[in-house]
LUMTOR-195104 format. One line per 4 residues: number of its first residue (from 1); for each residue x, y, z of N, C-alpha, C. Coordinates in steps of 0.2 Angstrom, whole numbers, plus 5000, padded with zeros to 4 digits. Layout:
NUM	X Y Z X Y Z X Y Z ~ ...;
//
This chain:
1	5474 5448 5368 5473 5445 5375 5478 5439 5372 ~ 5479 5437 5366 5482 5431 5364 5489 5429 5368 ~ 5490 5425 5368 5497 5424 5371 5499 5425 5378 ~ 5493 5428 5382 5494 5428 5388 5495 5422 5393;
5	5499 5422 5398 5499 5415 5403 5496 5416 5409 ~ 5492 5414 5412 5490 5413 5419 5484 5416 5418 ~ 5480 5417 5424 5472 5420 5424 5474 5429 5425 ~ 5467 5431 5422 5468 5439 5422 5467 5440 5430;
9	5473 5445 5432 5472 5448 5439 5466 5454 5441 ~ 5463 5454 5444 5459 5459 5446 5457 5460 5454 ~ 5455 5466 5456 5454 5467 5463 5449 5472 5464 ~ 5446 5471 5469 5439 5477 5472 5439 5474 5478;
13	5433 5480 5482 5431 5481 5488 5425 5480 5490 ~ 5422 5477 5496 5417 5478 5498 5415 5484 5503 ~ 5412 5489 5501 5411 5496 5506 5406 5496 5507 ~ 5406 5496 5515 5398 5498 5520 5398 5505 5521;
17	5393 5507 5523 5390 5513 5526 5384 5512 5531 ~ 5383 5514 5537 5378 5513 5542 5373 5518 5539 ~ 5365 5514 5540 5359 5519 5538 5358 5522 5544 ~ 5356 5528 5543 5357 5533 5549 5349 5529 5553;
21	5350 5528 5559 5342 5528 5563 5339 5522 5563 ~ 5344 5517 5560 5343 5510 5560 5349 5505 5562 ~ 5347 5505 5569 5353 5501 5571 5355 5495 5569 ~ 5362 5493 5567 5366 5488 5564 5363 5488 5557;
25	5359 5492 5553 5359 5491 5547 5363 5496 5542 ~ 5365 5493 5537 5370 5495 5533 5368 5495 5525 ~ 5372 5498 5522 5371 5499 5515 5377 5499 5511 ~ 5379 5494 5506 5384 5492 5502 5384 5497 5496;
29	5392 5499 5493 5392 5502 5487 5392 5497 5482 ~ 5387 5498 5477 5388 5493 5471 5388 5498 5465 ~ 5389 5495 5458 5389 5498 5453 5384 5495 5445 ~ 5383 5498 5441 5379 5497 5435 5383 5497 5430;
33	5384 5492 5426 5388 5492 5420 5383 5490 5415 ~ 5382 5496 5409 5377 5496 5404 5380 5490 5399 ~ 5386 5490 5398 5387 5483 5392 5385 5476 5395 ~ 5384 5475 5402 5383 5469 5405 5375 5471 5407;
37	5373 5475 5407 5366 5477 5411 5367 5473 5417 ~ 5372 5474 5422 5372 5470 5427 5375 5474 5434 ~ 5374 5471 5439 5374 5475 5446 5380 5472 5450 ~ 5385 5474 5451 5390 5472 5454 5393 5475 5459;
41	5399 5473 5463 5404 5475 5468 5408 5480 5464 ~ 5411 5484 5465 5417 5488 5461 5424 5485 5462 ~ 5426 5484 5456 5432 5481 5455 5435 5482 5447 ~ 5440 5479 5447 5444 5481 5441 5450 5477 5440;
45	5454 5478 5433 5460 5473 5432 5466 5478 5433 ~ 5472 5474 5438 5477 5476 5439 5481 5478 5434 ~ 5484 5485 5434 5487 5488 5429 5495 5486 5432 ~ 5498 5487 5425 5506 5486 5425 5510 5487 5431;
49	5513 5483 5435 5517 5486 5440 5514 5489 5447 ~ 5508 5486 5447 5502 5489 5452 5501 5483 5456 ~ 5502 5485 5463 5501 5479 5468 5493 5478 5470 ~ 5490 5474 5469 5482 5472 5470 5480 5476 5475;
53	5482 5478 5482 5477 5482 5485 5478 5490 5483 ~ 5483 5492 5478 5482 5498 5476 5477 5498 5469 ~ 5477 5491 5468 5471 5491 5462 5465 5493 5465 ~ 5463 5489 5470 5457 5489 5474 5456 5497 5475;
57	5459 5500 5479 5458 5507 5479 5457 5513 5474 ~ 5461 5511 5469 5461 5515 5463 5453 5514 5459 ~ 5452 5508 5458 5444 5505 5454 5440 5506 5459 ~ 5440 5506 5465 5434 5510 5469 5432 5516 5468;
61	5438 5519 5470 5437 5527 5467 5435 5529 5460 ~ 5438 5526 5455 5437 5526 5447 5429 5526 5446 ~ 5427 5519 5449 5420 5518 5447 5415 5521 5452 ~ 5417 5523 5459 5412 5526 5462 5413 5534 5464;
65	5418 5535 5464 5420 5543 5467 5423 5542 5474 ~ 5420 5536 5477 5422 5535 5484 5431 5533 5485 ~ 5433 5536 5491 5440 5535 5492 5440 5530 5498 ~ 5442 5525 5496 5443 5521 5503 5450 5519 5505;
69	5450 5516 5512 5456 5513 5514 5454 5506 5514 ~ 5459 5501 5514 5458 5493 5514 5459 5491 5522 ~ 5454 5486 5523 5453 5484 5529 5456 5476 5529 ~ 5450 5471 5531 5452 5465 5532 5453 5461 5524;
73	5457 5456 5523 5456 5454 5516 5451 5448 5516 ~ 5447 5447 5510 5441 5443 5509 5444 5437 5504 ~ 5440 5432 5504 5443 5427 5499 5442 5428 5493 ~ 5447 5427 5489 5446 5429 5481 5442 5425 5478;
77	5438 5428 5472 5435 5424 5468 5438 5422 5461 ~ 5435 5418 5459 5439 5415 5451 5433 5412 5447 ~ 5433 5415 5441 5427 5412 5435 5431 5413 5429 ~ 5427 5411 5423 5430 5411 5417 5427 5416 5414;
81	5430 5420 5410 5427 5425 5405 5430 5424 5397 ~ 5426 5427 5393 5428 5425 5385 5429 5432 5384 ~ 5433 5430 5378 5436 5435 5374 5438 5434 5367 ~ 5438 5439 5363 5441 5437 5356 5448 5439 5354;
85	5452 5433 5350 5459 5434 5349 5458 5440 5342 ~ 5465 5441 5341 5465 5446 5334 5461 5443 5328 ~ 5461 5438 5328 5457 5433 5322 5450 5434 5323 ~ 5447 5434 5328 5441 5435 5330 5438 5430 5333;
89	5443 5423 5335 5441 5417 5336 5440 5418 5345 ~ 5434 5415 5347 5432 5416 5354 5437 5412 5359 ~ 5439 5414 5364 5443 5410 5368 5439 5412 5376 ~ 5442 5407 5380 5440 5408 5386 5448 5409 5392;
93	5446 5411 5396 5452 5413 5401 5450 5414 5409 ~ 5454 5412 5413 5451 5412 5420 5453 5420 5423 ~ 5449 5422 5427 5450 5429 5431 5449 5427 5437 ~ 5455 5430 5441 5455 5430 5450 5455 5437 5451;
97	5450 5437 5456 5448 5444 5459 5451 5443 5467 ~ 5455 5448 5468 5456 5449 5475 5452 5456 5477 ~ 5450 5451 5485 5445 5457 5488 5447 5459 5494 ~ 5445 5466 5498 5445 5468 5504 5438 5471 5506;
101	5438 5470 5513 5433 5476 5515 5435 5483 5516 ~ 5431 5487 5512 5435 5493 5512 5431 5500 5516 ~ 5434 5503 5519 5431 5508 5523 5432 5515 5519 ~ 5425 5518 5519 5426 5524 5515 5429 5530 5519;
105	5433 5534 5518 5437 5540 5520 5437 5547 5516 ~ 5432 5547 5511 5430 5553 5508 5428 5552 5500 ~ 5428 5558 5497 5425 5557 5492 5416 5557 5490 ~ 5414 5557 5484 5407 5556 5484 5405 5553 5477;
109	5399 5552 5477 5397 5547 5470 5399 5551 5464 ~ 5398 5559 5466 5398 5562 5460 5404 5562 5457 ~ 5409 5561 5460 5418 5561 5458 5419 5556 5455 ~ 5416 5552 5453 5418 5545 5448 5420 5546 5442;
113	5425 5543 5441 5429 5544 5434 5428 5540 5428 ~ 5426 5536 5430 5423 5529 5425 5419 5532 5418 ~ 5420 5531 5413 5417 5532 5409 5410 5530 5409 ~ 5404 5533 5406 5397 5531 5407 5397 5524 5403;
117	5400 5523 5398 5400 5516 5393 5402 5511 5398 ~ 5407 5512 5403 5409 5508 5407 5403 5506 5413 ~ 5403 5511 5417 5400 5512 5424 5394 5518 5422 ~ 5388 5517 5421 5382 5522 5421 5379 5523 5428;
121	5381 5520 5433 5378 5522 5441 5383 5518 5445 ~ 5383 5522 5449 5386 5519 5457 5382 5523 5462 ~ 5380 5517 5468 5374 5520 5472 5375 5516 5478 ~ 5373 5517 5484 5373 5514 5490 5366 5510 5492;
125	5365 5503 5492 5361 5498 5491 5360 5495 5499 ~ 5354 5494 5502 5353 5490 5508 5356 5483 5507 ~ 5360 5482 5512 5364 5474 5511 5359 5468 5509 ~ 5354 5468 5513 5348 5464 5511 5347 5464 5504;
129	5344 5470 5501 5342 5469 5495 5348 5470 5491 ~ 5354 5470 5493 5359 5469 5487 5361 5461 5488 ~ 5361 5459 5493 5361 5450 5493 5355 5447 5486 ~ 5350 5450 5486 5345 5447 5483 5347 5449 5473;
133	5349 5456 5472 5350 5458 5467 5355 5458 5464 ~ 5362 5457 5467 5368 5456 5464 5368 5451 5457 ~ 5371 5452 5453 5369 5448 5448 5373 5441 5447 ~ 5379 5441 5452 5383 5435 5450 5384 5432 5457;
137	5385 5426 5458 5385 5422 5464 5390 5423 5468 ~ 5396 5426 5464 5403 5427 5468 5403 5433 5471 ~ 5399 5438 5469 5399 5443 5472 5394 5443 5479 ~ 5389 5438 5478 5385 5438 5485 5389 5433 5488;
141	5393 5429 5486 5399 5425 5493 5402 5430 5494 ~ 5406 5436 5491 5410 5440 5494 5405 5444 5499 ~ 5400 5447 5497 5395 5451 5502 5395 5447 5507 ~ 5393 5441 5507 5391 5436 5513 5396 5437 5518;
145	5404 5436 5516 5409 5435 5519 5410 5441 5523 ~ 5409 5447 5519 5411 5454 5522 5406 5456 5529 ~ 5400 5454 5527 5395 5456 5533 5395 5450 5539 ~ 5400 5446 5539 5400 5441 5546 5407 5444 5548;
149	5412 5449 5545 5418 5450 5549 5417 5455 5555 ~ 5421 5454 5560 5422 5457 5566 5425 5465 5565 ~ 5425 5469 5568 5427 5475 5567 5435 5473 5569 ~ 5441 5476 5564 5446 5475 5566 5451 5480 5565;
153	5458 5480 5569 5463 5485 5569 5468 5483 5564 ~ 5473 5487 5562 5478 5485 5556 5483 5488 5559 ~ 5490 5483 5560 5496 5486 5561 5500 5482 5555 ~ 5504 5487 5552 5509 5485 5547 5516 5484 5549;
157	5519 5477 5550 5527 5478 5552 5531 5477 5545 ~ 5535 5483 5545 5540 5484 5540 5547 5483 5540 ~ 5551 5478 5537 5557 5477 5537 5561 5484 5535 ~ 5565 5488 5537 5569 5493 5534 5572 5492 5527;
161	5571 5497 5522 5575 5495 5518 5583 5494 5518 ~ 5584 5492 5510 5592 5490 5510 5596 5496 5513 ~ 5601 5493 5517 5604 5499 5520 5613 5498 5517 ~ 5617 5503 5518 5623 5504 5517 5627 5497 5522;
165	5631 5492 5518 5633 5487 5521 5636 5488 5528 ~ 5637 5485 5533 5641 5486 5539 5648 5488 5538 ~ 5651 5483 5533 5657 5485 5532 5659 5490 5529 ~ 5654 5492 5524 5657 5499 5520 5655 5505 5525;
169	5650 5504 5530 5649 5508 5534 5654 5510 5539 ~ 5658 5504 5542 5663 5506 5546 5670 5508 5543 ~ 5670 5507 5536 5676 5508 5533 5675 5517 5531 ~ 5670 5518 5531 5667 5526 5529 5666 5530 5534;
173	5664 5528 5539 5665 5532 5548 5667 5529 5552 ~ 5673 5529 5552 5678 5525 5559 5674 5524 5565 ~ 5672 5529 5566 5668 5530 5574 5661 5532 5574 ~ 5658 5530 5568 5650 5530 5569 5647 5522 5570;
177	5642 5523 5574 5638 5518 5578 5634 5515 5572 ~ 5632 5508 5572 5629 5504 5568 5621 5507 5568 ~ 5619 5511 5573 5612 5514 5573 5613 5518 5569 ~ 5617 5522 5567 5616 5528 5562 5619 5527 5554;
181	5619 5520 5554 5620 5516 5547 5614 5518 5544 ~ 5614 5522 5537 5607 5523 5533 5606 5519 5527 ~ 5602 5521 5523 5599 5516 5519 5604 5517 5512 ~ 5605 5512 5508 5609 5516 5502 5603 5516 5497;
185	5605 5518 5489 5602 5520 5484 5595 5515 5484 ~ 5596 5509 5484 5590 5503 5483 5585 5504 5489 ~ 5588 5505 5495 5584 5506 5500 5578 5512 5501 ~ 5583 5517 5497 5579 5524 5497 5572 5524 5493;
189	5575 5519 5487 5568 5518 5482 5564 5513 5484 ~ 5566 5508 5490 5561 5506 5493 5557 5509 5497 ~ 5560 5513 5501 5556 5519 5506 5551 5522 5501 ~ 5551 5524 5496 5548 5528 5491 5543 5524 5489;
193	5544 5517 5487 5540 5513 5484 5534 5511 5490 ~ 5536 5512 5497 5531 5510 5501 5524 5516 5501 ~ 5525 5520 5499 5521 5526 5500 5514 5524 5498 ~ 5513 5522 5493 5505 5518 5489 5503 5513 5494;
197	5508 5508 5496 5506 5502 5498 5503 5507 5506 ~ 5507 5509 5509 5504 5510 5516 5499 5515 5516 ~ 5498 5519 5511 5491 5524 5510 5487 5520 5508 ~ 5487 5514 5504 5480 5509 5501 5478 5507 5510;
201	5481 5505 5514 5477 5503 5521 5477 5510 5525 ~ 5477 5515 5524 5477 5521 5527 5481 5522 5534 ~ 5487 5520 5533 5491 5521 5539 5492 5528 5541 ~ 5490 5529 5547 5490 5537 5550 5496 5538 5555;
205	5496 5532 5559 5502 5533 5564 5508 5529 5562 ~ 5514 5532 5564 5521 5531 5562 5526 5527 5568 ~ 5528 5521 5569 5531 5521 5574 5538 5516 5571 ~ 5545 5516 5574 5550 5514 5571 5556 5512 5576;
209	5561 5508 5574 5567 5507 5580 5569 5514 5579 ~ 5573 5517 5584 5576 5523 5583 5583 5524 5578 ~ 5583 5518 5575 5590 5517 5570 5588 5520 5565 ~ 5594 5524 5561 5592 5527 5557 5590 5523 5548;
213	5593 5518 5549 5589 5515 5543 5582 5513 5542 ~ 5580 5512 5549 5572 5512 5550 5568 5517 5548 ~ 5571 5522 5552 5567 5530 5552 5567 5532 5545 ~ 5573 5531 5541 5572 5534 5534 5568 5529 5530;
217	5566 5523 5533 5561 5519 5529 5554 5522 5527 ~ 5553 5524 5534 5546 5527 5534 5546 5535 5533 ~ 5551 5538 5532 5552 5544 5532 5548 5548 5525 ~ 5548 5544 5519 5545 5547 5515 5537 5547 5515;
221	5534 5541 5518 5529 5541 5520 5526 5546 5526 ~ 5529 5547 5530 5527 5552 5535 5528 5559 5532 ~ 5531 5560 5527 5532 5568 5523 5526 5567 5520 ~ 5524 5562 5515 5519 5563 5512 5511 5564 5516;
225	5510 5561 5522 5504 5562 5525 5505 5568 5530 ~ 5512 5570 5532 5511 5575 5536 5512 5573 5544 ~ 5515 5567 5545 5515 5564 5551 5521 5564 5554 ~ 5521 5562 5560 5528 5561 5564 5530 5553 5564;
229	5536 5553 5565 5538 5546 5567 5540 5545 5573 ~ 5537 5540 5577 5538 5539 5585 5544 5535 5585 ~ 5550 5537 5588 5556 5533 5587 5556 5530 5594 ~ 5557 5523 5593 5559 5517 5599 5563 5515 5600;
233	5567 5516 5606 5574 5512 5605 5573 5505 5607 ~ 5568 5504 5611 5564 5496 5613 5565 5490 5606 ~ 5565 5495 5600 5564 5490 5593 5572 5489 5590 ~ 5576 5492 5592 5583 5492 5588 5586 5486 5590;
237	5590 5484 5586 5595 5478 5586 5597 5478 5593 ~ 5600 5483 5593 5606 5483 5601 5601 5482 5607 ~ 5595 5485 5608 5591 5485 5613 5587 5479 5613 ~ 5586 5476 5609 5583 5470 5608 5588 5463 5611;
241	5593 5463 5609 5599 5459 5610 5600 5460 5617 ~ 5599 5466 5620 5601 5467 5628 5595 5465 5632 ~ 5589 5466 5631 5584 5464 5632 5577 5463 5629 ~ 5575 5457 5626 5570 5456 5622 5563 5458 5625;
245	5562 5457 5632 5556 5459 5635 5553 5467 5634 ~ 5559 5471 5633 5558 5479 5632 5554 5479 5624 ~ 5557 5475 5621 5552 5475 5613 5545 5472 5613 ~ 5544 5468 5618 5539 5465 5618 5533 5469 5620;
249	5536 5474 5625 5533 5478 5629 5530 5483 5624 ~ 5536 5486 5621 5533 5493 5616 5529 5489 5611 ~ 5530 5483 5608 5525 5480 5604 5517 5481 5606 ~ 5518 5477 5613 5510 5478 5618 5508 5485 5616;
253	5511 5490 5619 5508 5497 5618 5507 5499 5611 ~ 5511 5497 5607 5507 5499 5599 5501 5496 5597 ~ 5501 5489 5600 5495 5484 5598 5488 5488 5602 ~ 5491 5491 5608 5485 5494 5612 5483 5501 5610;
257	5488 5503 5606 5486 5510 5604 5480 5508 5597 ~ 5483 5504 5592 5479 5502 5587 5472 5500 5589 ~ 5471 5496 5595 5465 5492 5597 5460 5499 5600 ~ 5464 5505 5602 5459 5509 5605 5457 5515 5600;
261	5459 5514 5595 5458 5517 5588 5457 5514 5582 ~ 5453 5510 5581 5452 5505 5574 5454 5509 5567 ~ 5451 5516 5568 5450 5520 5562 5458 5522 5560 ~ 5462 5521 5563 5470 5524 5563 5474 5519 5562;
265	5476 5515 5558 5481 5511 5557 5487 5512 5558 ~ 5493 5507 5560 5498 5508 5562 5504 5506 5558 ~ 5509 5508 5556 5515 5506 5552 5520 5506 5557 ~ 5524 5501 5559 5530 5500 5564 5537 5496 5559;
269	5542 5500 5559 5547 5497 5555 5551 5494 5560 ~ 5556 5489 5558 5560 5486 5564 5565 5482 5560 ~ 5571 5479 5562 5576 5475 5559 5575 5467 5558 ~ 5577 5465 5554 5577 5457 5553 5578 5453 5559;
273	5584 5454 5564 5584 5450 5570 5577 5451 5575 ~ 5574 5458 5575 5569 5459 5580 5561 5456 5578 ~ 5561 5456 5571 5557 5456 5569 5552 5449 5571 ~ 5555 5444 5572 5553 5438 5574 5548 5439 5581;
277	5552 5444 5586 5548 5446 5592 5543 5451 5590 ~ 5544 5454 5585 5538 5459 5584 5532 5455 5582 ~ 5533 5449 5578 5527 5447 5574 5524 5441 5580 ~ 5529 5439 5584 5525 5433 5590 5521 5439 5595;
281	5524 5444 5596 5518 5448 5600 5512 5450 5597 ~ 5512 5451 5591 5506 5453 5588 5502 5445 5586 ~ 5505 5440 5586 5502 5433 5585 5502 5431 5577 ~ 5507 5436 5574 5509 5434 5567 5512 5429 5565;
285	5511 5426 5559 5516 5422 5556 5523 5424 5557 ~ 5527 5419 5560 5535 5420 5559 5538 5417 5554 ~ 5540 5421 5548 5544 5420 5542 5548 5425 5540 ~ 5554 5423 5539 5560 5429 5537 5555 5433 5532;
289	5558 5441 5531 5557 5445 5527 5560 5449 5525 ~ 5561 5450 5519 5566 5454 5513 5565 5460 5516 ~ 5570 5465 5512 5571 5473 5515 5564 5474 5511 ~ 5561 5480 5515 5555 5484 5514 5549 5480 5514;
293	5550 5473 5515 5545 5469 5515 5538 5471 5521 ~ 5533 5470 5519 5528 5472 5524 5523 5465 5526 ~ 5522 5465 5533 5518 5461 5535 5513 5464 5538 ~ 5505 5463 5535 5500 5467 5537 5496 5463 5542;
297	5495 5464 5548 5491 5462 5552 5484 5464 5554 ~ 5480 5460 5555 5473 5462 5557 5470 5460 5562 ~ 5469 5464 5568 5467 5461 5575 5460 5463 5577 ~ 5456 5458 5579 5450 5458 5582 5450 5463 5588;
301	5444 5464 5590 5443 5468 5597 5447 5465 5603 ~ 5447 5458 5604 5451 5456 5608 5459 5457 5607 ~ 5462 5459 5601 5469 5459 5599 5472 5452 5597 ~ 5468 5448 5595 5468 5442 5591 5469 5443 5584;
305	5476 5439 5581 5476 5441 5574 5472 5437 5571 ~ 5466 5439 5566 5463 5435 5562 5464 5437 5554 ~ 5469 5440 5552 5470 5439 5544 5477 5444 5545 ~ 5480 5441 5539 5488 5443 5538 5490 5443 5531;
309	5493 5448 5529 5495 5449 5523 5502 5451 5521 ~ 5506 5448 5516 5512 5450 5515 5513 5453 5508 ~ 5518 5459 5507 5519 5462 5501 5527 5466 5501 ~ 5530 5463 5495 5536 5467 5494 5536 5472 5491;
313	5542 5477 5493 5541 5482 5490 5547 5483 5484;
//
């Protein structure tokens, strides 16, 4: 590890389940590590080229066998770890763990793939017991925060991938409209790269501007989960320029659908000139988005934005 710069990056999740027959009581997923003889929340180090949300989902699955989708982000934790250099000299390095609230969507503890030397037990523990028995104050802090969170719904705004330039498209297709302008090679790569990120948040509904470049951006993920993309003319550049109120109305309907079924997150793809209106309608931060960038918005039961995250493809 010698020569590394910056903190070690890791990610994990707090995963709850209800206790049958006891209203409001929940259990949390915890793991035991024999090397440290500790009790902790599932987490692990990021792999090269991996986005932190994917790390959290992968590590929970490996350590516990439970498949999750991510919900609200939690405050990261930071602490110092000890390690030895090649010469055997002890050193210290900062470690930052990014956390999310995780929702179990499948799997079982019997399906954990972590080695027994790393994790020799994963189990559900009543939350009040976990608050007393977790080995580290940082884990207790994360659990306490997660216990205070309200129910949320998730909407992911996606800017379409890199498209063929307007100039090239008009020279290539003299009579083609801009709405038919497709993604270029880089944009198609970006669209494929979205599969894992949208999957980490459990997206199950897809909506898009009816323009080709937006529909193509969500197509690889749609094919991956066997879902249709709802094409919405009101989210196109042309319709937004003619009547922004129709864009607002379309986004309100999307938000309403997300709020009516929090278990089914929605991704919606739009254009750079339209995204500020889409962001404003959801109460999200208004800032420029690069091609295939995602703004993940978490809404409370009243439809107010209480959390947001940005990720580039």
